[in-house]
LUMMARPA-937792 format. One record per residue: y, z, x of N, C-alpha, C, CB in turn; residue in three letters. Coordinates in steps of 0.2 Angstrom, whole numbers, plus 5000, padded with zeros to 4 digits. Atoms other than C-alpha are relative to their C-alpha. Last residue first. Glycine has a CB too. Layout:
BEGIN
YZXYZXYZXYZXala;...
REM end
This chain:
BEGIN
499550075001524350204969500349994993499749935002ala;499349965003523550374966500649945002500250095005thr;500049975008521750324970500650004998499750085000tyr;500050045002522050224986499950014990499549985003lys;499750085001523150314994499849974995499849965005glu;499249975004522450464991500149964997500650025004thr;500350005004520750385001500550034993499350045002ile;500350065001521750345015499649994991499450005007leu;499750025001522350525016500149924997500150035005arg;499849985005520750585016500849984996500050065002phe;500550035002520250475030500350034992499150015003his;499750075002521650525038499649984997500249965005tyr;499650015002521150695037500449954998500250035001gly;500449995009519450695042500750004998499550084996met;500250045001520250635060499649974990499750005005ala;499950055002521250755060499949944998500250005001ala;499850015007520050875057500549975000500150044996leu;500350045007519150805069500350014994499450034998thr;500150104999520350795083499550004995499549955007leu;499549995002520651015080500149904998500550065005gly;500349995008518751025082500949984996499650104997his;500650065003518950965099499949994993499150025003ala;499650064998520551055104499749934996500050005007phe;500450045007519551205099500749964998499750074992asn;500549994999520151315117499549964991500050095001lys;500350034999521751245115499450025004500349975000pro;500949975000522151345103499749955003499650004993his;500449935005524051365105499450014999500250014993ser;499749914996524851255116499950054998500850015000arg;500249974992523351125113500450055003500149945006leu;500749984997523451135097500050015005499449974999val;500149935000525451125096499350024997500650044996lys;499549964996525550975105499850054997500849995000tyr;500549984994523950895094500450025006499549945002cys;500449955002525150915079499350015008499749974992tyr;499549964999526750825087499350054994501049984998lys;500049994995525650685091500450074999500149945003trp;500649974995524850685074500350015006499549955002phe;500449955003526550685064499550015003499949994993his;499449964999527450555074499750075001500549984993met;500249984994525650445070500650055005499849945004arg;499749944998526150445053499750025007499950054993ala;499349985001526150265051500350054999500249974996lys;499750005006524550235060500650015000499850034995asp;500050045005524250125073500350024994499549985000arg;499750074998524650215089500349954995499549985003ile;499449994994524050385089500549945001499850025006gly;499849965002522750385073500850005004499650055000leu;500250005005521950235076500650044997499350015000thr;499850065003522150215095500250004993499549975000leu;499350014996522050405099500349924997499850015011ile;499749955005520550415087500649985000500050075001leu;499850005009519850265093500250034997499650004997thr;500050074999519650305112500450004993499249955001phe;499349984998519050485109500649945000500050015008leu;499749975006517750395099500750024999499650074999ala;499950055006517350295114500550054994499149964996lys;499450014996517450465124500149934998500050005007met;499549955003516050525112500549985004499950075000asp;499850005005514950385114500550034998499850014997gln;499950065002514950375131500349994995499649965000lys;499150024997514650535134500349984998500249975003leu;499850064997513150535121500550015000499849954998asn;500450004995511950675119500249945004499350014999ser;500150075000513250765109499549975005500549974999ser;500250074996513550915103499949955000499649995002arg;500750025004514450985087499849995008499949914993ala;500250045006516251045093499450015000500249945000glu;500450074999516551215099499849954996499550015003asn;500250065004517651325090499749935002500549984997gly;500250054997517951485103499949954995499550015003asn;500350014992517951605091500149935002499050025001arg;500049954997518751685073499950005009499450034997gly;501050004995519351535070500050055003499749945006tyr;500349955004521051605059499150015003500249984990arg;499849925001522251515068499750034999500350034998ser;500349984993521251365068500550055003499949935005leu;500949995001521451365049499850025008499349924996cys;500149935005523351385049499150025002500149974988leu;499849964996523251235061500150074999500449995001leu;500550004991522351125051500350045004499949915005ala;500649965002523451205034499649985009499449954990arg;499749944999525051125044499350054998500650014995ala;500249994996524150965047500350075001500149945005tyr;500749994998523950945028499849995010499549934995tyr;500349955005525550985022499250015005500049974989glu;499549964999526550855035499650074996500949974997arg;500149964993525450725035499950065002500349995004pro;499550024994525350715017499950045003500749994999ser;500350054994523450755010500649945001499149974998tyr;500549984994524050895001499749995004499750015000ile;499749954997525650834991499350055005500550054994his;499450024997524850674986500250045005500550014996arg;500350024995523150754980500649985003499549954999leu;500149944994524250884970499649955006499450084997val;499349984997525550734962499650095005500950024992ser;499550054992523950624960500550065002500749914996lys;500650034995523150774946500249975007499749954997tyr;500149934999524750804938499550025006499950044994gly;499450034996525050614934499950065004500849964996glu;500150074994523050634927500549995006499949934996val;500549994996523450794918499849985004499749994998leu;499949944993525150744912499350035002500650074999lys;499650024995524250594906500550055002500349944998glu;500850054994522850654897500450005004499549904998lys;500150085000523950784889499749985005500549965001asp;499450024997523250974890500049934999500150035006met;499649985003521751014880501049975003499750075002lys;499849944996520650884889500450034993500449985007pro;499250005001519650744878500150065000500449984994ile;499849975006518250694888500850014997499750075002phe;500449995002517650604901500050004992499950035003asn;500449965003519050564913499649974993500550054999leu;500350015007519550444924499550064997499749945000ser;499549975006520750504940499549984994500749965000cys;499950035003519450434952500649994994499550004999asp;499450024996519250584962500349944997499849985007thr;499449985002517850654950500750005004500050044997asn;499449984994516750534956500450024996500349945004asn;500349974994515050524944500450025007499549955001gly;500350044994515650404933499650035006500549975003ser;499749964996515350524918499949935005499750095002thr;500449974997514550454902500649995007499149974999glu;500250054996515950444888499350035008500849975002asp;499950065002516850554876499749925005500750004999leu;500450054997516450704871500149945002499649984997leu;499450014997517950814861499549935008500550095003arg;499950075001516750824846500549985007500349984992gly;499450005003516751014848500549935000500450045004glu;499849985007514851004848500550004998499950054999lys;500550065007514750854861500350054994498850005001asn;499550065001516150964873499849954995500149965006leu;499549985003515051114873500349954995500550025006arg;499949985006513551024877500650004994499850045001arg;500250055005514250944890499650024997499749945002trp;499350035001515051094898499749954997500449985007leu;499849975004513251164898500649984996500150045003gln;499749934999512651034908500250054996500550005002thr;500449925000511450904902500250075002499650005006asp;500550005003512650764910499550064998499949985002pro;500850024998513950824919499749974996499650065001leu;500749975002515650844910499549965001499850024992ala;500750035002516850814923499450024996499749985004ser;500549965004518350934929499749924995500450084994leu;499749965006519850834939498950014993500949914995leu;500450055001519150854959500449994992499050025000gly;499750005010520250934971499549954998501049984996val;500050065002519150934990500250034991499149965002met;499949975006520251055003499849944993500950035001ala;500550055002519650995019499950034992499250005005leu;499650105000521251055026499649974999500249965007pro;500750024999520751275020500449905000499450034991ile;500250024995522251375026499349975001500150045002gly;500949964997522051475010500049975007499249964995ser;500249914998523951505010499349985000500150074993glu;499550014994524251295008499950075003500849984998arg;500250064995522951274996500350005005500149954999ile;500649984998523351404985499949985005499649984998phe;499749934998525351344982499350035003500350064992asn;499750004992524751184980499950065004500749985000lys;500550024995523351254966500249975006499649954998gln;500649934999524651344958499849985004499450034995leu;499649974993525951194959499650065002500850024998glu;499850044995524951104947500150015007500550004998phe;500750014993524151234939500049955002499350014998ile;499950024996525851244929499650005006500550015001asp;499650084999525651184913500150015008501049994994asp;499349995002524251334912500349935000500250065005pro;499650024994522351294915500850004996499749935004asp;499449984998521351364900500550015007499950044999asn;499749985007520551214894500450075002499350014994asp;500649975004519751154912500950024995499350075003phe;500250025008520651014919499650044995499749955000gly;499849985004520851044937499849974996500550015001val;500250025006519551084949500550004996499650034997ile;499449985006519551134967500049964995500849995001phe;499950065005517951134982500650024993499149974997gly;499849995008518451204997500049944994500750025001gly;499650075003517951185015499950014992499649935003met;500350005009517951345025500449944998500350084994val;499550065004517851325044499950004992499949935003glu;500450035005516551485049500649934998499950074992leu;500050074998517151565066500049954995499449985004gly;500750014997516951725057499949945004499450004994tyr;500049964995518851755053499450015005500050054997ser;500050024992518451615044500250035005500449965001gln;500450065000517451695030500049965007500249954993ile;500549985000518651825030499649975002499850024996lys;500049974995519951725027499650065003500750015001arg;500150064995519051665012500450015006500249954997ile;500550014997519051825006499849945003499550024995ser;500249934995520651885005499249965001500050114996asp;499850014995521151724996499850035007500750004998leu;500050044998520051744984500149975006500049994996leu;499450024998520451924979499649915005500750085006asn;499850004997518651974970500949975003499549995002arg;500249944999517751974955500350055009499249994999lys;499449995005518451834947499950085004499849994989thr;499550014994517351714958500850034998500249925003asn;500149984993515751784954500649995005499549975003gln;499949905002516251784934500250005008499050074997gly;499949994994516351594936500250045001500149975002lys;500549975001515751564916499949995011499449954992lys;500650034999517051414914499150055005500349945004thr;500250055006518051484903499549975003500449944997leu;500249975006518251654914499749964995500550044996lys;500549994996518651554930499550054993500250045008leu;500450074998519851454919499450025003500549955005ser;500350015006520551634914499949955000500250024995glu;500349925002520851714932499649964993500750084998glu;499850005006521851534938499350064995500049914997val;499649925001521751524956500150024993500850025005pro;499450005000520451364955500250084998500249934996thr;500150035006518751284960500650024995499350014997glu;499649955001518251394973500349994992500550005005ile;499950035008516551304975500750074999498950024992gly;500149965004516251334994500650004994499950075004leu;499850015006515851235008499950034995499949964999phe;500150005006515551315025500449964994500050064999val;499850015008515751255041499650054996499849934997arg;499550025000515251295060500449994994500049975003gln;499750045004513751385059500550025001499950014995phe;499850044997513051415078500149954991499449985007gly;500550075000511751545075500349935001499649994991thr;500450024996512851685080499649955001499850035001asp;499650014992514351645068499450005007500750095001gln;499650085000512951635054500549995004500249984994met;500650044998512051805059500349945001499449994995leu;499949994994513951895059499549965003500150065003gln;499450054999514351815043499850015005500850014998leu;500250095002512651895036500349955005500449974992leu;500450024997513152065043499849935002499750014998pro;499750034989514852045037499450015003500750075006glu;500649974997514152045019500349965006499249994997asp;500149934999515652035006499450035004500050034994glu;499749994998516251845011499950094999500549954998ala;500249974992514751785006500550045004500049945004leu;500549925002515151824988499750035009499149974993asn;499149984997516551654990499550075002500950014993ile;499649975004514551564986500450045002499750034996ser;500349925001513851464998500450004996499950055005ala;499549945006513651285007500050074996500049964994glu;500449965007513151235023500450004995499750075002thr;499650015007513451155040499650024994500149924999ile;500050035008512751185057500550034995499350024996phe;499449955005512751175076499949974993501050005002thr;499850015005511151105087500650064995499450004999phe;499850045003510551105102500349984995499749984999pro;499650015004510651265108500249944996500450035001glu;499550034998509651285122500549994994499749945004gly;500050065000507951275114500849985004499849984991asn;500450054997507651435115500049955004499849994998arg;499849994994509351495110499350005007500450064999arg;499650044995509051385096500250055006500649974997ser;500350075000507351485089500649955005500049974991trp;500350014994508151655092499649925004499550054998asp;499749974991509451615082499849995005500250065003leu;499850064998508351525069500350015004500349964996leu;500650074995507251665069500449945001499249974994ala;500349954994508651795066499549965002499750074999pro;499450004996509451685051499850035007500650034996leu;499950054995507851675043500349985003500049964999leu;500749984995507351865037500049935004499250004995leu;499849934995509151875030499650005005499850074996arg;499650034995509151715021500050065008500949974997val;500350074998507651765010500249985008500349934994asn;500749984998508151925006500049955005499550004994lys;499649964992510251835003499350035003500750074998lys;500549944997509251704991500150055006499449975001asn;500449985008510751624982499450055001499649934996gly;500249924999511351645002499750014992500850055002ile;500449964995511251445005499850075000500350005005phe;499649965001512051384987499550025007500250054993asn;499450025002511951194985500450105000499949954993asp;500049965006510751204999500750014996499850095002asp;499750035006511051055012500150014994499849964999val;500649985005510751135026500549974995499750084999ile;499849955009511951025036499250014999500549944992phe;500550015004511450985055500250024994499550045002val;500049965006512750935068499550014995500549994997arg;499650005003512250885086500150064991500149935001gly;499449934998510850845095500849994998500050005009arg;499349995001509650725089500050065004500250004993trp;499349994997508350665100500550004996500149955002gly;500150095001506550635088500650005006500149964989ala;500650044993505850785098500249954998499050005000ala;499950024991507550895093499549945004499950085005leu;499150014999507450845075500149975006500550085000leu;499950095000505550855073500849985001499849974992ala;500350044994505851045081499649944998499550055003asp;499349984991507151095069499649975006500050135003leu;499750075000505751025055500550025004500349974994glu;500750074997504351135062500749954997498949994994ala;500050014990505851265065499549954997499650095007leu;499250024997506251275044500049995007500750064999met;500150095000504151265039500950005003499749954988gln;500450034998503951405049500149935000499650034997asp;499850044990505251505043499549975003500450065007asn;499949954997504751485024500349995008499350035000thr;500550004997505451385010500050055007499949935002lys;499750014994506551444997499449975005500350085003thr;500850024997506451454978500449985010499449904994arg;500250024993508251534971499449985004500350035002pro;500449974997507851574953500249965006499250014996val;499549944998509451504943499650055005500250044995arg;500249945003508451324939500650055002499350035003gly;500649964996508351174950499950065000499849985006tyr;500450024994509151034939499250055002500550005005ile;500350045005510051124924499449975003500549944997glu;500149955005510851254937499349964995500750034996ile;500649964998511251124946499650045000499950025003ile;500850035002512151044935499550025004500049915001asp;500550014994513651144937499449944999499650075001cys;499850084998515151124923499449985005500949995004phe;499850055007514951284915499749945003501049994998glu;499450054999514451394932500049944993500149955008cys;499950045007513151494929500449984997499850024995asn;499350005001512551594947500049944993500449985007phe;500349945003510651624954500850004994499950085008pro;499449944999510751454962500250054993500749955002cys;499849985008509351334962500650055005499250044993gly;500050045006508351244978500350044995499349984998arg;500049975005508351324997500149954993500350065000ser;500349924999508151295014499750024994500450055001tyr;500149955003508351095016499750085001499849984998gln;500549985004508750975030500150064995499550005003ile;500049945005510150855035499450045000500049974993ser;500550015003510750775051500050044992499450025005met;500449945002512550745055499349984998500450044994ala;499549944997513650605059499850084998500849994997gly;499549965006512650455054500150065005499550034992tyr;499650035006512050295060500350054998499649964994his;499450024998511350345078500549974995499949965004arg;499849965001509850415069500949985002499650065002met;499950024993509050245066500750065000500249885002asp;499150044999508150315052500349985005500450044999ile;499850065004506250295045500750005002499850004992leu;500050064999505650415060500349964997499649995001ser;499650024997506250565051500149935005500050055001phe;500150054995505050585040500449985004499749944999asp;499750075003505450755029499949945006500850004998pro;499450014994504350895036500249924996499650015010val;500350014993503150935020500849985004499449925001pro;499450064996503551035006500049985006500650025000thr;500650084998502151125001500349965002499549964994asn;500649994993503051295004499449955001499550074999gln;499750064995504451234990499750015007500850015001leu;500049954996503551314975500349955006499450045001ser;500849984995503651204961500350035006499549945003pro;499549994993505051214946499550015008500650084999arg;499549914996503951194931500449985006499350085004glu;500149935006503351054919500350055000499450045000asn;500449934998503950904932500050044991500650075009ala;499549915002504050774921499850035002500150034995gln;500449964995503250564927500350084998500049975009tyr;499849945000503650454914499650055002500350014995phe;499349975000503250284913500450025003500150034998lys;499649995009501350274912500749995007499950124993arg;499149975001500250244928500150004996500649985001thr;500149955007498050234924501050025000499350095000ile;499750055005497650104939500250024991499449944999gly;500750035005496450224946500249964995499650044995leu;500650014994497450244965499449964993499750125004glu;499950044997499150234953499349995003500650015002leu;500250075001498450364945500349955002499949984995asp;500849985003498250484959500049944994499950094997his;500550034995499750434967499349994997500050055007ile;499950085001500750474951499649945005500650005001phe;500550035005499950644950500149924998500150034993glu;500849994999500250674969499849964996499850074998pro;500450074995502150614964499450015003500349985004leu;499950105004502550724949499649975005501049965002thr;500449995005502250914957499849934998500250054995asn;500549964996503250904975499349994994500350095001glu;500350025001504550784965499250035004500349945002ala;500250004992505650894956499449955001499850085002glu;500049944997506450844939499849995009499550044997gly;499749965004506150684929499850055005499950014992ile;500049934999505250534938500650044997500050015007phe;499449975000505350354930499850085000500649984993ile;500449944999504050224932500750065002499349995007his;500549985002504350054929499850065000499649985002asp;500349984994506350044931499050014997500450085002ala;500150085000507349924917499050025005500949955005ala;500650005005507650084905499649935006500349984988pro;500350054996508750164916499349984999500050045007ile;499650044998509950254907499849965004500550035002lys;500150085006508750324897500449965003500350014991asp;500550015001508250454912500149924993499550084999ser;499650055003510150514913499149964998500949965006ser;499750005006509650694918500249964998500450035000thr;500249935004508450704930500049984995500350075000ser;500550005004508750514935499750044994499650015004val;499550035004510650574942499249974994500549925007phe;499549945004509850714953500349954993500750035006pro;499349954995508350594961500450024992500749935008gly;500149934999506950484952500850015006499050035005gly;499649985000506450284950500350105000500149964998ala;500249945003504750194953500750035002499350045003ala;499249944997505050014954499650044997501150004997val;499949945006503649894952500550045006499150044996arg;500349934996503949704962500150084994500650005007lys;500749995003504249554951499550065005499549925001gly;500550024995505549494962499350024998500250045005met;499950075001506749504944499649975007500849985000ser;500450035005506149674946499949964999500150004995arg;500649994998506849734963499449964995500050075000ala;500150054996508549634958499150035001500550005008leu;500150065000508649744945499649955003500449985000asp;500649995007508249924950499949904999500550064990val;500649994995509249874966499650004993500150085007val;499950074997510849824954499250005004500949985006glu;500250055005510549984944500049935003500549994993glu;501049975005510250114957499949944996500050084994leu;500350054994512150014965499550014997500050015007ser;499950075003512850054947499749955004500849984999glu;500450015008512050234945500449925000500250064992lys;500050074997512950284964499449944996499750015008gln;499450024996513950444958499749925003500250065007val;499750045007512550474945500649975004500150054992ile;499549965003511550524962500349984996500550015003met;499349995001510150424968500550054996500249954998ala;500149935001508250394973500850014999499450045006ser;499150025001507250224973500350074998500349934994val;499649955003505650174976500850035004499650054999phe;499349984998504950004978500350074997500549934997val;499849945006503149964976500750025005499350104999ile;500649995009502049824983500450044996499350055001asp;500349965004503349774996499649994996500150024998ala;500549964997503649665010499650044998500150015003trp;500850035001504549534996499550035005499949915001glu;500249985004505749684995499549955000500550014996ile;500249915002506349705013499649994994500750064998asp;500849984997506249515014500150064998499950015008asp;501050015004507349514999499650025003499549924998arg;500050064999508949615010499249984996500149985007arg;500950035001509449775009500149934996499550054994leu;500250025006511049805018499449984999500349954998glu;500250044995511349935034500049944991499150035007glu;499850014993512250105034499649925003499750085005val;499350014997512650125017500150015007500450054998asn;499350065001511250045009500650025001500149974994met;499849955005509650175016500849945001500150115003asp;499450044997508550045019500450054996500249914998val;499249985003506850135022500549975003500150065000leu;499650034997505050075026500650034998499849944999lys;499450005003503350145023500549995005500150064995arg;499649994998501550095025500750024997500149975003glu;499650065001500250185016500550005005500249994993trp;500150054999498850285025500449914996499450024998thr;499850024992499650435029499849945000499650045006ser;500750014994499850445011500049975006499449974998pro;500250055002501650485004499249995004500649945003leu;500449975006502450665002499449934999500650014993met;500349954996503350645020499550004996500450055001gly;500350034994504250485014499250025002500450015005ala;500650035002504650594998499649955005500149964994val;500549955001505550705011499249984997500550064995thr;500749984997506250555017499750045002499949995003leu;500650094998506850485001499550005007500749925002leu;500650045006507650624997499449985000500249944997cys;500749964999508450665015499349984993500250094999leu;500249965006509650525011499450035001500049954994pro;500750035003510350515029499650014993499550035002pro;500349984999512350615031499149934998500250074995phe;499749934999514050575035499150015001500550054991pro;500349985008513550355033500450105003498649984997ala;499950045003514250225048499950044992499849945003lys;500449985005514550315062500149954995500250054999lys;500650065001515550245077499650024998499849975004gly;500549964996516850435076499549955005499650044995glu;499649954994518250355071499549995006500250094998ile;499750054997517350245057500350005007500349994996lys;500650024996516550415052500349925004499149994994leu;500549964994518150475048499749985004499550034998ala;499550044992518650305038499950075006501249994998his;499750064996517250345029500149975004500149994999arg;499749984995517050525024500149945006499850065003phe;500150044998516150485010500050005006500449974998ser;500449984993516550635002499649935003499350074998trp;500049944993518150594999499550025002500150074999tyr;499749945004517550424990500350075005499450044995thr;499550004994517150234995500450094996500849894999asp;499250045001515650224984500550055006500350024988pro;499649965003513750284989500949965000500050085004phe;499449984998512550134989500450054999500349964999val;499650055002510850134985500750045003500049974992pro;499549954999509550234994500449954997500250055007tyr;499450015001507850124994500450054999500149974996val;499649965001506050164999500849995000499950055002leu;499549994994504950025004500650054994500449895004leu;499549985003503150065001500750005002500050055000val;499550004997501749955007500550034995500249945002lys;499449995004500250005000500350005006500150044995met;
REM end
């Protein structure tokens, strides 16, 4: 059996990091961990090939080679997903589709021969068994959330690591909280399940053996969802890192209550964690309560952010406007909060009702749901009727983006972030000095010579060298990221 695994195109959004990656000589931020994991579940006798359409073109020859095409996507990739399914089917190939979008919107891709709803650990073996017997069916649905302790090491041999800014691994699935707009708890549940320490170290061994050095993204939606197990993992991870010459630095996602656990923060710092994404959403307590984000109402958000930053963790923040309880001055409140937080990478989006979430069901019941979401919460589209006037909401949102990603505001936040950095912020290591020098040259050429905001860039570099020389490499990374965000902002707010 020849299996072609295809990852559809991720559109050009804040999350693509495309313009920053181009400076680094990369094509995509992370490889498709979902398909690499699926590949590890397939019988060893099956041939497999992966095409990540974010780094290479899907050719008809690739599809012609295959007996079956596996495709997985998030909702923001749905248009590309449909194109892949239609192309493969037009060439007479069997298509199996899964992933987060398919799990919540299985009725949207009727062209696929086989649709997988939920996690693949239980359904994929069933499908393989049925395929061998010639009794396959259209739908395969996971009736329970599987243990991760049988999840295999992803097949990293299927990718060219040179194309990516970081590698990805997963420790847990699920989150204990109950945010109304979140689809993670609908797909993966509210009881976080984790892999064993041995599984995680085996995945790191595989990355090391494949020649990777640098950033590793632990993709969990809430890395500290199961704190008990995380506290057991980190010492093992620290020991492994030291024994292997500290080849990796780590980034992940967590909840704001991380700030209350200083021993855990210390462990993360010692282990080499450099960045953490936090769902902050809004400084308006009434909106946090409405959206059931109670964990963010129990603490001072700015103090919590400063505490996390003091342990050498750069905070990347998610923010939302469009909640029913947002006051008229929400846009100024968000601008001021983001400025004071010292969060350079502030991902601000319009509220979006994702399929099968609590928010989706509430708005549908209230008769306010308009359409399926695009999955891109930065394209200024709304799939529900907001309480605030729509034009006011969209224009206010655009004003936030223009403000926070103006060169003056962005570089000011980057400098504030570096001033709070609680340690020597070494950048992720690379195994290619020539490539690093080329990236530096491209950065200077792009931001220091060709860019219309080059004077802001040079003033920023001078201030970083003067006040934060040990963090200069990290400062340049932030500059490249800011350039990406500014170009995306200009695209969506024109």
